[in-house]
C-alpha positions in Angstrom: 7.6 -27.7 -8.4 5.5 -25.3 -6.2 7.6 -26.1 -3.2 10.8 -25.3 -5.1 9.3 -22.0 -6.4 8.3 -21.1 -2.8 11.8 -21.8 -1.6 13.3 -19.5 -4.3 10.8 -16.7 -3.4 11.6 -17.1 0.3 15.3 -16.8 -0.5 14.6 -13.7 -2.5 12.6 -12.4 0.5 15.4 -12.9 2.9 17.9 -11.2 0.6 15.6 -8.2 0.2 15.0 -8.0 3.9 18.8 -8.2 4.5 19.4 -5.4 2.0 16.6 -3.2 3.6 18.0 -3.8 7.1 21.5 -2.9 5.9 20.3 0.3 4.3 18.2 1.3 7.4 21.2 0.6 9.7 23.4 2.8 7.5 21.0 5.7 7.9 22.1 6.1 11.5 25.5 7.1 10.2 24.4 8.9 7.1 22.0 11.3 9.0 23.6 14.4 10.5 24.5 14.2 14.2 25.8 11.4 16.4 24.9 7.8 15.5 24.0 7.1 19.2 21.4 9.9 19.0 20.1 8.8 15.6 19.7 5.2 16.8 18.3 5.8 20.3 16.3 9.0 19.7 17.7 10.4 23.1 19.1 13.8 22.4 20.1 14.8 26.0 21.7 11.7 27.5 23.9 12.1 30.5 27.4 10.6 30.8 26.3 7.4 32.5 23.3 7.0 30.3 25.5 7.5 27.2 27.8 4.8 28.4 24.9 2.4 28.9 23.5 3.3 25.5 26.9 2.8 23.7 27.1 -0.6 25.3 23.5 -1.4 24.3 24.1 -0.4 20.7 27.6 -1.9 20.6 29.0 1.4 19.2 32.5 0.7 20.6 32.6 -2.5 18.6 32.8 -3.2 14.9 30.1 -2.5 12.3 29.1 -6.2 12.1 28.4 -6.4 15.9 26.5 -3.1 15.6 24.4 -4.4 12.7 23.6 -7.7 14.4 22.5 -5.7 17.5 20.4 -3.4 15.3 18.6 -6.4 13.7 18.0 -7.8 17.2 16.4 -4.6 18.4 14.2 -4.4 15.2 12.9 -7.9 15.9 12.2 -7.0 19.5 10.3 -3.8 18.6 12.9 -1.5 19.9 13.1 1.1 17.1 14.3 4.0 19.2 12.4 7.1 20.4 11.0 9.9 18.2 12.7 13.3 18.5 9.3 15.1 18.2 7.2 13.2 20.6 9.6 11.2 22.8 7.5 8.1 22.3 8.8 4.8 20.9 8.8 4.8 17.1 7.4 1.3 17.0 4.3 2.4 18.9 3.8 5.2 16.3 4.0 2.6 13.5 1.5 0.3 15.2 -0.9 3.1 15.8 -0.7 4.9 12.5 -0.3 2.0 10.0 -3.9 0.8 10.3 -5.1 4.2 9.0 -2.9 3.9 5.9 -3.9 0.2 5.3 -7.6 1.1 5.7 -7.3 3.8 3.1 -5.3 1.6 0.7 -7.7 -1.4 1.1 -10.8 0.6 0.3 -9.1 2.4 -2.6 -8.1 -1.0 -4.0 -11.7 -2.3 -3.7 -12.9 0.7 -5.6 -10.3 0.2 -8.2 -11.2 -3.5 -8.7 -15.0 -2.8 -8.7 -14.6 -0.1 -11.4 -11.5 -1.0 -13.3 -11.9 -4.7 -14.0 -15.5 -4.5 -15.4 -14.6 -1.3 -17.4 -11.6 -3.1 -18.9 -13.7 -6.1 -19.9 -16.4 -3.8 -21.4 -13.7 -1.9 -23.4 -12.3 -5.2 -24.7 -15.6 -6.6 -25.8 -16.5 -3.4 -27.6 -13.1 -2.8 -29.2 -13.2 0.0 -31.7 -16.7 1.1 -30.8 -17.9 4.1 -28.7 -17.8 2.3 -25.3 -14.1 1.4 -25.9 -13.2 4.9 -27.0 -15.1 6.5 -24.1 -13.5 4.3 -21.5 -10.0 4.6 -23.1 -10.4 8.4 -23.1 -11.5 8.7 -19.5 -8.7 6.3 -18.5 -6.1 8.4 -20.3 -7.3 11.5 -18.6 -7.3 9.8 -15.2 -3.8 8.4 -15.7 -2.4 11.8 -16.7 -4.0 13.9 -13.9 -1.6 14.4 -11.0 -3.0 13.0 -7.7 -2.3 16.1 -5.7 -4.1 18.3 -8.3 -7.1 16.0 -8.3 -7.3 16.0 -4.5 -7.2 19.8 -4.4 -9.8 20.1 -7.1 -12.2 17.7 -5.3 -11.7 19.6 -2.0 -12.5 22.9 -3.7 -15.7 21.6 -5.3 -17.1 19.0 -2.9 -15.9 20.4 0.4 -15.6 24.2 0.1 -18.4 25.0 -2.5 -20.9 22.2 -2.1 -20.1 21.2 1.5 -20.9 17.5 0.8 -17.7 16.0 2.4 -15.3 16.9 5.2 -11.9 18.2 4.3 -9.7 16.3 6.8 -9.5 13.6 9.4 -11.1 10.2 9.8 -14.1 11.1 11.9 -15.7 14.2 13.5 -14.5 15.3 16.9 -18.2 14.9 18.1 -17.8 11.2 18.2 -15.7 9.3 20.8 -14.8 5.9 19.4 -12.5 3.6 21.4 -9.5 2.7 19.3 -9.6 -1.1 19.6 -8.0 -1.9 16.3 -7.2 1.6 14.9 -9.2 0.7 11.8 -11.9 3.3 12.1 -14.9 1.5 10.5 -14.1 -1.7 12.3 -13.8 0.2 15.6 -17.2 1.8 15.1 -18.7 -1.6 14.4 -17.0 -3.1 17.5 -18.4 -0.2 19.6 -21.9 -1.3 18.6 -22.7 1.5 16.1 -23.0 4.3 18.7 -25.0 7.4 18.2 -27.5 5.5 16.1 -25.1 4.7 13.4 -24.2 8.3 12.7 -20.6 7.7 13.6 -20.3 5.0 10.9 -21.9 7.3 8.3 -19.6 10.2 9.4 -16.5 7.9 9.1 -17.7 6.9 5.6 -18.0 10.6 4.6 -14.5 11.2 5.8 -13.2 8.2 3.8 -15.0 8.9 0.5 -12.8 11.6 -1.0 -9.4 10.3 0.0 -10.5 6.9 -1.3 -11.6 8.3 -4.6 -8.4 10.3 -5.1 -6.2 7.4 -4.2 -8.1 4.9 -6.3 -7.8 7.0 -9.5 -4.3 5.8 -10.6 -4.8 2.0 -9.9 -8.2 2.1 -11.5 -6.8 3.5 -14.8 -4.0 0.9 -14.7 -6.4 -2.0 -14.1 -8.7 -0.8 -16.9 -5.9 -0.8 -19.4 -4.3 -4.0 -18.2 -7.7 -5.9 -18.1 -8.5 -4.7 -21.6 -5.2 -5.8 -23.0 -5.4 -9.1 -21.2 -8.9 -9.7 -22.5 -8.0 -8.9 -26.1 -5.0 -11.1 -25.9 -7.1 -14.1 -24.7 -9.7 -13.5 -27.3 -7.1 -13.9 -30.0 -5.9 -17.3 -28.8 -6.4 -20.4 -30.9 -8.6 -22.2 -28.3 -11.1 -19.3 -28.4 -11.3 -19.4 -32.1 -11.7 -23.2 -32.0 -14.5 -22.9 -29.4 -16.2 -20.2 -31.6 -15.9 -22.5 -34.6 -17.7 -25.3 -32.6 -20.7 -23.1 -32.3 -20.4 -21.7 -28.8 -22.3 -18.5 -28.2 -20.5 -15.3 -27.4 -21.7 -15.4 -23.8 -20.3 -18.9 -23.3 -17.0 -18.0 -24.8 -16.6 -15.0 -22.5 -17.8 -16.6 -19.3 -16.4 -20.1 -19.5 -13.2 -19.6 -21.5 -12.0 -16.0 -22.0 -12.8 -14.4 -18.7 -11.3 -17.0 -16.5 -7.9 -16.9 -18.3 -7.9 -13.2 -18.8 -8.3 -12.4 -15.1 -5.3 -14.5 -14.0 -2.7 -11.8 -15.0 -5.1 -9.2 -13.5 -4.9 -10.8 -10.1 -1.1 -10.3 -10.1 -1.5 -6.7 -11.2 -4.1 -6.1 -8.3 -1.5 -7.1 -5.8 1.2 -4.9 -7.3 -1.2 -2.0 -7.3 -1.8 -2.5 -3.6 1.9 -2.0 -3.0 1.8 1.1 -5.1 -1.1 2.5 -3.1 0.9 2.5 0.1 3.4 5.0 -1.5 0.7 7.0 -3.2 -1.2 7.2 0.1 1.6 9.5 1.5 0.5 12.3 -0.8 -3.2 11.7 -0.1 -2.7 11.7 3.6 -0.9 15.0 3.6 -3.6 16.8 1.6 -6.5 15.4 3.5 -4.7 15.5 6.9 -5.3 11.7 7.2 -3.5 10.5 10.3 -1.6 7.6 8.7 2.0 6.5 8.6 2.6 8.4 5.3 1.7 11.7 6.7 3.7 11.0 9.9 6.7 10.1 7.8 6.5 13.4 5.8 6.1 15.4 9.0 9.1 13.5 10.4 11.2 14.6 7.4 10.2 18.2 7.9 11.0 18.0 11.6 14.3 16.1 10.9 13.1 13.4 13.2 15.7 10.8 12.2 14.6 7.8 14.2 11.1 8.3 13.0 12.3 8.5 9.4 14.2 5.3 9.9 11.2 3.5 11.4 8.7 4.8 8.8 10.9 3.8 5.8 11.5 0.4 7.4 7.8 -0.2 8.0 6.6 0.9 4.5 9.4 -0.9 2.7 8.8 -4.2 4.6 5.1 -4.1 3.8 5.7 -3.5 0.1 8.2 -6.4 0.0 5.9 -8.8 1.8 2.9 -7.7 -0.4 4.9 -8.2 -3.6 6.1 -11.7 -2.6 2.7 -12.8 -1.4 1.1 -11.6 -4.7 3.7 -13.5 -6.7 3.1 -16.7 -4.7 -0.7 -16.3 -5.0 -0.5 -15.8 -8.8 1.8 -18.8 -9.2 -0.5 -20.9 -7.2 -3.5 -20.0 -9.4 -1.6 -20.2 -12.7 0.5 -23.4 -13.1 1.9 -22.2 -16.4 3.8 -19.4 -14.6 5.5 -21.9 -12.4 7.0 -23.7 -15.4 8.0 -20.4 -17.0 9.6 -19.2 -13.7 11.5 -22.5 -13.1 15.1 -21.8 -12.4 14.6 -18.1 -11.9 14.5 -15.9 -8.8 
């Protein structure tokens, strides 16, 4: 059963990747300018170079041949050159994506650490003041626009109190070799230089962007965990266990909590995908050098190969993260495999 479910999800993955690649390929013709320039990123090609490029990109052949050549170049890492920098787009993606992933991972950790326990507490105190307080704070956090919250925190904690830096991943005073492009990991691999001050400085730069980015998924996890916990507490097996004389602590830990957290695991994975898109706004406001800010800058600069590459990279990650979350949830919850049998 699990193997059949994995096959169906893999088929869905292939279909989604095919659709994404087809859309990305069509952008070369939908963008203004020549398709050869949009695909290659070379704006001033000579006559002989243009002939070589047209042969490389199969532009004198049919669309099917052009599409197959495009997929081959994507698999080989040949995503064209950026108009703005003249560097390969794929190298930009490899360099900038870790900054976005680092920010998203820490924001997700903050969301899980705060959101799940708060949701459980709200469910266990339904109708009392802890539930009303948590629900009120969650409603406010869910309603506040992320860009407004980011500007407010910058004004208070950066400009007035001076507790946190406004931009960047680390101060220019520290020279950290970019081994993995994950800042905290690079600092640790460098042996905590400058007496650990570089690590502390990187954490200070990470604090406010992480807090801003974690606001939305935290509110979602609080509400989802609360609803899931209340739903489990109303099940017949919980009432039966209570009638047998089990204590409230035993009911929660051994019966309710385990079953209530299964849907939350799936929601955590989905929120991680959402964080990648929300990170684009956060990166722009905090000048965080990630793939989201680079993509926004590319749109302003009309850097069409970079736009293609950025959209392709972000979309592929979201697709893979969603499919992986679905498989993990199905692996942990056998009931969902039976419910999903025969469905894509």
